N, C-alpha and C positions, 0 to 999 in steps of 0.2 A: 192797538196791537193785541192787548190782552183779550179783548172781546173776540177778535178774529181767531185766536188760539182756542178760546173756550168753545166757539162755534164749531171748529174742526173736531175738537175732542168730543163734543156732544153728538156730532154726526157719526163718528166712528163707533161710539158706544151704542147709538141707536141701531146702526147697521148690524153690529155684533149681536145685539139683543134679538133683533128680528130673525137673524140667521138661526138662532137656537129655538125661538118661539114658533117659527114657521112650521117645523116638523110636528110639534105638539098640536098646533092649531089645525093643520090639515088632517092629522090622524084622528082628532076628535070629530072633525066634520064628516069623515068617511064612516065612522062608527054610528053617528047620529042617523 
């Protein structure tokens, strides 16, 4: 059960991180 909770937590953190990094990544790509 602990492994399942950790997997869910990791999934949420990854999605939250990509949500913020996406804007930076695409803005850098447009400038290049």
